[in-house]
N, C-alpha and C positions, 0 to 999 in steps of 0.2 A: 696527347695529340690534338692539334687544332683543328675543329670542323671546317670544310671549305665548302663553299655553296657557289655552284655555277651551274649556269643554263644559257644555251644556245638564244643570242639577242642580249643577254644580260651580261653585265662586267663580271669577271671572275671576283668574288669578295672572300677574303681569307679572314676569320675572326680568330684571333689568340685567346688562349685563356684569361691573360691579363686585361683584355680588350672587352671580354664579353660583359662583364658587368657594367663597364662604363657606356657598351653600346645600348645595353638595355635601357639604363637611364635616360640615353638620347632619344630612345624610340618612344618611351613614356611620355616624356615632354613635347615631343613632336605631336604625339597622337592628342594629348591634353586629357588624357582620361585615367581614371582611379586604376592602382594596381589591380583592384578587384576584377577587372576586363581582362587581366594576363593569367595564365596559368603557368607555372616554370618547368620546364623539363631539363633532363640532364643533357647539356650541349645545346639546347634550344629555349627560347622563352616563346612557346607555343601559344598562339591566340586562343582565347576561349569564347569570344564573342566577335559577331560579324562588323565589319566597316564599309562604308562605301568604298569600292574600288574602282569608279570611273566618275570623272567630273561632269561638270556641266556641259551641253551641246557644243557651245563656243571654245571652251576652254580644252576640250577633245578634240575638235579639228584643229587647234592648235598645235596639237603634238608633233615632233618630229618621229614619225613611225619606222625609220631605220634604227632607232634606238629607244631605252627606256628614261634616259636622263632627265626627260622633261616632265616625267610623271611626278605625282606629288611624292616627296620623300616618305610620308607615311605610308604610302601605299607599298612602295617599292621594299620598306624595312619590314612591314607587315607581310609581305609575299615570302622575304627569304627568312621569315621566322618559322617556317613550316619545315619539317622533315624534309630533304630530298626525295625519300620516295614516294611524297604525295605529288611532287612535280607541281607545285603551285606557279611557278613563272611560266611553265610551258602552258599550262591551262589558261593563265591570265593572258599571254601572247595570243592564242588561239581566239578567245573571246573579243581583245581588241582588234584582231584583224577582222572578224566577223562583224562588229559594230562600226568598223571603218567603212565596208561596203554598205551601210545604210546610212551614212552620215550625210546624204545631199537634204534629207529632209528631217528637221527637227522633232515633230513628231514622232516619226516612226522611230528615230533614235532613240528618244526617250521611253517609248513603250518596250521597244527590243532589249534597251538597257536594264529596263527594270527585272524581267525575267529571266535574261541569261546571267544578269549578276547573280540573282539569288541561285540558279543552278550551279554556278562556280561555287559560290560560298558554302553552299549546302555539301559538295562535293568535297570540299576542303574540311569543315568544322564538324559534320555530322557523317558522311560515309566514311572520310578521311580515306579517300582513295583519289589518284588522277582524274581529274576531269574526262580525259580521251579515253579513259579504260571504263567507264561507266556501261553497264549491261542493262539489258532491258528489267531484271528485277530491280537493280538501283534505279531507274527511272520511275518505276511503278512505286517505291518507296519515296521518291522525290514529290510525284503528285501528291500521295498520301501527305505528306509533310505540308504541302502547299493549302491542302485544305484545313489542316489544323499545325500551324506552326508553334513553334516553342515561343511561351509566353515572353521569355527575353528578346525573341526575332519581331515582337509587335510593338509598334509604337504609334505615336501621333503622326499625321501628315507635317512635314517639317519643309520649309521653304529653301532652304541650303543645305546642301551635302558638306560643305566646308567652308569653314568661316576664315575671313582674310585676317592677318595681322600685319598690321602696319598703318599707314597715315591716313588722313580724310579721303585720299584720291588714291586711286588703285598705282601700284608701279613695280615693276620688274622684280624689285629687292623684296618687294612682299612674301610673306611665307603665309601656310595654310594650315590650320588644324581641324580636326574632326569634329563635325557637330555631334557633340554626344547623345543628342536626343534621335537622330537619325537611327532608324530600323530598316530590315530590308521588306517586312510588312506592315502596313499601314490601316488602322482604324478610321473611317470617314464617318463622321457625325452628319447624319442629313441637315442641310439648310435649315428643313422646316423645324426639326428639333431644336436646334442653335437658336433659331428665331423666337419660337415659343418661348424656350428658356430665357431669354434674353427681355422679352416683353414681361415676364412674370418674375423677373430678377431671381431667378433660382438657377443653381450649378446644373452642367449637363450632367447626366448619370453616364458612368461608363457602359461602352459596349462592347460586346464581343465580337472577335474578328469573323467575319465570314466572305470567304471568296465565292464571287458570283459566277454563274455559268459562263456567261460572256469571257470573265479573265480566266478560268480554266481552258476554253477553246484557245485564248491567245497562248497560253503556256505550250499547248501542244503545236501550236503554230511555229511559236518564234524558236522554243527548244529543238524541234524537229528541221527547222531550218538551219540552224546552228551545227547539230551535227552532220546534215547534208554537206555544210560549208566543209567542214573537217575532213569529210570524205573526197569531196571537190578536187580540196588543195592539196590533198596527199598527207594529211597530218595523222591520219587512220585507216586502218585497211579493214575494220570492222563495218557490220550492218548498223545502220542508223536504228538506236535502240529505242527512242522515241515513237517511232514508226513500228516496232516490234510490239508494241504495249497492246496487250491482249484487252477485250471487253472495255474500248476507250468510253463507250457510254457511262459505265460505272462512273467515272470520274467527270466528266461532261456534265451529267443531268443532275447531281446533287445540288441542292440549294437552289433551285430553279425557282424565280417568283415572276409571274405575269406582268409585265410593266403596264402601270397603270395610264401610260400615255404623258409625255413632256409637251403639253400644249396648255397656255391659259385658257381660261373660259371668255366668252366673248365681253362679260363684264368686266372681266379683271384686264382683258387687253385695252379696253376702252379708259381705262383709269391710269395706265400706264401711258398711252399717247397722248392723253389729257394732260397728266402730270409733266411728261416732257415739253408740251406747248405752254404750260403754265411757268416752267421753269426758262424757257427761252424769253418769254415776255417778261419776266424779272430781273432776268440778267442776259445781256446780248451774249456772253461768252456761251451759253448753253444752247444757242442756235447750231452748234455743232453737235449737241446732245442729241438734239432732236432729230437732227439731220442721219445721225448713226443709228439712233433708234429704227427710224423711218427705212432707212437704207437695208438694215438687217432685215426686216420685214418684209417689205415690199419686194425684194430681189431674193429670199430665199437664202441670204449669204453666210458661210461660216465664217468666224473670225478670221482664218486667213486670208479668207476672200478680201477682206478689209485692211488688212495688216500689209499683206502682201507676202513674198517668197523674195529667195536670194535672187532669183533670174526673172522676177516681175512684182511690179508695184502699180496698183490701181492709182489711175489718174483720171481727170474729167474726161480726158481723150478717151477712155475705157467705155463711155457712152456713143453710140452710134446711131444716127440717124438714116434709115434706107430710102426716105421720101416718103413713107408712109407710116412707119413705127420704128419705136425707140428700142435698142439693144444695148446690154451690158456685157464687154467681152471680159474674161475671166479667166485666169491660169489656176486651174484648181488642184485638188488631191491627185497625187501622180503626175505631177507637171501636165495636166490635160488641158488643152484650150476650149473653151466652151464660150456661148453666148446666152444670156438669160433675157426673155423678152420682161420690157419694161410696161408697167400700167401706167394710163394717162393721168390718173389722180396724183401718183408720186411725182410725175413732172412738174405738174401745175402747182401744186400745195406744198412740195417739200424741196424738189432740186433747184427750181425755180428761186424759192424763197433763201436758200442757204447761199445761191451764188450771189445774189443781191446784199446779203450781207458781207459779202467778201469783196464787194464793187466790183464783180465779175457780170458780163451780159447774161442775161438770164438763161440762156440755154448755151451746153458746152459747143465748141467749134470742133472741125474734124482733126484728132490726133492733138487735141489740147494737151499740151503738158503739165496744167496746173495739178499739183496732188490733190487725189480725191478728199483725204482730210489731212489737216497740219497741226500742229502745237498752237498753242493762244498766240505765239511770237512768231507764228509763219513758217517753222523748219517743218519739212516734209515728214509725213508718215507719224502714227501712234504705234505704242506698242500695246502688243496682246493683254499684257496686265493692266494698262492704263485704260482701257476700251471696257475690258471685263467690270474694273472699279465704277466708271461712269454709267453703266448699265445697272450694276448692283444699286447706285444711287438712285436711280429712278425707279427700281423695284420698291426699295424702302422707303422713298417718299409717296409712292402708289399705295403702299400697304399702310401707311401713317393716315391719308387721305381717306382711304376705306373705313379706318376704325373711326376716324373723326366724323363719318359722315353715317356710322352706325350700322356698317354691313356686318353681317354674321362671320363667325369663323368658318363655318362651312363656305362661305362665298370667298373668304380671304386665303384658304388654307392652301391651294396650291401654289400660290403667287410667294408663299414663304420658301418655297423650294425650287423656285423658277432660278435659271442661268441663262447666260446671254442665248445659249444655243436653241433656249427653247422658244425664241422669237421666230428663227426659221420653221421648226416645227408648228407652231401656231398659226403662223400665215397658209402653212401648207394643208393644214388641218380645215382652217376656214375655207380654203379655194376648192379643196377637193372635189366637194357637190357640184360644182360650177364648170371643172375644167374636165378635160379628155385626159384620159390615164396618161397617155402617151406624152401630150403638152407638158403635164405636170412633171413627169419623169424626166423630160427634157431640160426643165428650168431647174430642177432639184439636182440634175447630175446623177441621177443614180444608175449604176451600170445596168441593173438587174429590174425589170418592171415589175419582179414580184416583191421587191423592196417597197416600191411607192404601192403596190397593189396592198399588202398586207399593214402596211403603216398608216395608211392615209383613207384607203376607202372600206371602210366598215361598217357599210349600210346593212348588212345581214346582223351583225352585233346589235345595231341599232334598233331594227325590226324585232330581233328575239328579244330585246329588253323591253319594247312596247308592247309586247304581246303577254306579258305577264305582269307589266305594271298596275293595270287597274284590276287585277283579279283579288277577291277577298280572301281570308283567312276561316272567318265564322259564317255560319249560316249559309252554309254551301248546298243545301238541300233544295 
């Protein structure tokens, strides 16, 4: 008797005994993985290892959600390979619907995809239970698994989940195969460690996986939201199993490490801004680089504020003069409109300078449509990745200048770890002693004043450090 796989929302698929061997061959070819990643069962070729189930943000949004024919063939074949009692297709459709409800923001989608995809894969491969039938004790087991995943579920950070097979330019006829290096959990090697290893021509030592307390909090939030979604949509009548987990602090408080602060020192920042200025003086194309560095720092911007969103792109008209002061209008996290106060030095030394290099008047006009940043050829907008690469170039050159000028490892250390977002934190850290907390909160666009207080107003910590700094160890009599 031939097995039949069917599920509401999926096409019915009958697999005859004669076709089963051929189907397995096709599945292996599509997945582009070795036979060791499959385990054969009577009537099924049940997977033994996880694969990515959801594609990039843009490809996900292009799906036709009334059917599954637009999904990657490797994904649908993977789902059909599970025994029917596990209800893999039903779980997949529930997760897909949940992610669709959060597909208006790429960062949110990517974060939610990570956690709920892990949950689905765990239910299929580890628990071997339908996702929508998980209970409290199952979720507790999943949380324990997140803290200590199996070795084969852990890998390096990879840029792509699927690899395109086709010509140099993407086409509708292209096919996609799984990136065999992809794993649900990733080990991130600190930039500082990678930098030091590179400087000394050494290999980076392997690092054990360790989930942060913040990530575990995200697991609770995202998976809890998913199960609530299934209840609200009538997909299950059971109670939310994540919210039934007892002693959540047992999971959330593990591996907690105090942050040392993601801000550059004044010396490091001086090297960064001076390096950007040197780059601009040597190559006019880096006038844009200097402008980006100064803008991120001066306006406390996030990368999305500079790149823009689907419904908003920054322009020179985002700057507005009220007759006395300059403001920068931005649509930030959660599509919330806000305005950031602009310091005079930024206007005089960086905005005017950059506009002059573009053959524009020194100051923006009301509702000016000129893009805030463009490609070298003048095309509007730059990608997130490209801007991060520019900032990293400045950091690298700054670090080299510090080495060449004899700065110590201690003075250079934090710069090795710095990322673009550090510019926002650095500016706020420098400015906090001179600004009212309410004003800084407004410009940082923090919803809670406690976030601003706890992050940037650490005068008590400084006083505590100074109180012990000069005390001796010997001869205390």
